[in-house]
C-alpha positions as CSV (number, residue, x, y, z in Angstrom):
1,M,4.3,22.4,17.3
2,G,2.9,18.9,17.4
3,K,4.9,15.7,17.1
4,F,5.0,14.2,13.7
5,E,4.6,10.4,13.8
6,V,6.7,8.5,11.2
7,P,5.3,5.1,10.3
8,D,7.6,2.0,10.2
9,K,6.4,1.2,6.7
10,V,4.4,3.0,4.0
11,L,2.3,1.4,1.2
12,Y,1.9,3.8,-1.8
13,V,-1.0,2.8,-4.0
14,C,-1.3,4.4,-7.4
15,T,-4.9,5.6,-8.1
16,G,-4.1,7.5,-11.2
17,S,-6.2,7.1,-14.4
18,K,-5.1,3.7,-15.6
19,C,-4.3,2.2,-12.2
20,G,-7.5,3.5,-10.8
21,K,-9.5,1.8,-13.6
22,R,-7.6,-1.5,-13.1
23,G,-8.2,-1.8,-9.4
24,G,-6.0,0.8,-7.7
25,K,-8.9,2.7,-6.1
26,D,-10.4,-0.5,-4.7
27,T,-7.1,-1.7,-3.5
28,Y,-6.4,1.6,-1.7
29,K,-9.7,1.3,0.2
30,M,-9.2,-2.4,1.0
31,A,-5.6,-1.9,2.2
32,S,-6.5,1.1,4.3
33,S,-9.4,-0.8,6.0
34,F,-7.2,-3.9,6.5
35,V,-4.4,-1.9,8.2
36,K,-6.9,0.0,10.3
37,H,-8.7,-3.1,11.6
38,N,-5.7,-5.4,12.1
39,K,-3.5,-4.2,14.9
40,S,0.2,-4.9,14.8
41,N,3.6,-4.0,16.3
42,V,4.5,-2.6,12.9
43,D,3.0,0.8,12.1
44,I,1.9,0.8,8.4
45,E,0.4,3.8,6.7
46,V,-1.4,3.5,3.3
47,I,-1.2,6.5,1.0
48,R,-2.8,7.0,-2.3
49,I,-0.8,8.6,-5.0
50,E,-1.8,9.9,-8.4
51,C,0.8,8.5,-10.8
52,T,4.0,6.5,-10.7
53,D,4.5,6.9,-14.5
54,R,4.4,3.1,-14.8
55,C,1.0,2.9,-16.6
56,K,1.9,0.0,-18.8
57,F,2.2,-2.1,-15.6
58,A,-1.1,-0.9,-14.0
59,P,-2.1,-1.2,-11.3
60,V,1.1,-0.6,-9.3
61,C,1.9,-0.1,-5.7
62,N,5.1,0.3,-3.7
63,M,6.1,-0.6,-0.1
64,Q,8.7,1.5,1.6
65,P,11.4,1.3,3.0
66,E,11.8,-2.2,1.5
67,N,11.3,-0.7,-2.0
68,I,8.9,-3.6,-3.0
69,W,7.0,-2.9,-6.2
70,L,3.9,-4.9,-7.2
71,K,2.7,-4.6,-10.8
72,E,-0.5,-6.0,-12.3
73,Y,-1.3,-7.2,-8.8
74,S,-4.5,-8.7,-7.4
75,E,-6.0,-7.5,-4.1
76,K,-5.1,-10.9,-2.6
77,E,-1.3,-10.2,-3.3
78,V,-1.5,-6.9,-1.5
79,L,-3.3,-8.4,1.5
80,R,-0.7,-11.2,1.7
81,M,2.1,-8.7,1.7
82,L,0.5,-6.5,4.3
83,A,-0.3,-9.6,6.5
84,N,3.3,-10.8,6.3
85,L,4.7,-7.3,7.2
86,M,2.3,-6.9,10.1
87,Q,3.6,-10.2,11.6
88,Q,7.1,-9.0,11.7
89,Q,8.5,-8.3,15.2
90,D,10.5,-5.2,16.1
């Protein structure tokens, strides 16, 4: 059985119907690419999810384990959050 790597932090990006139309799909692609191409001591994984049931606040995303929720965000806000988290030292 292989070893299961647990990331330090996980960004969940809703790409459901309303969030996807309001930028969730593009944000998922952008955040995945940003994390992949910017190395850090902090291991961050980006996961797309189908629905958070918070459609009236679309688009939404969530950073764990900090339990940070962004609603009606711009891609710039997500990039800023990721950059700040990647600068953290262990």
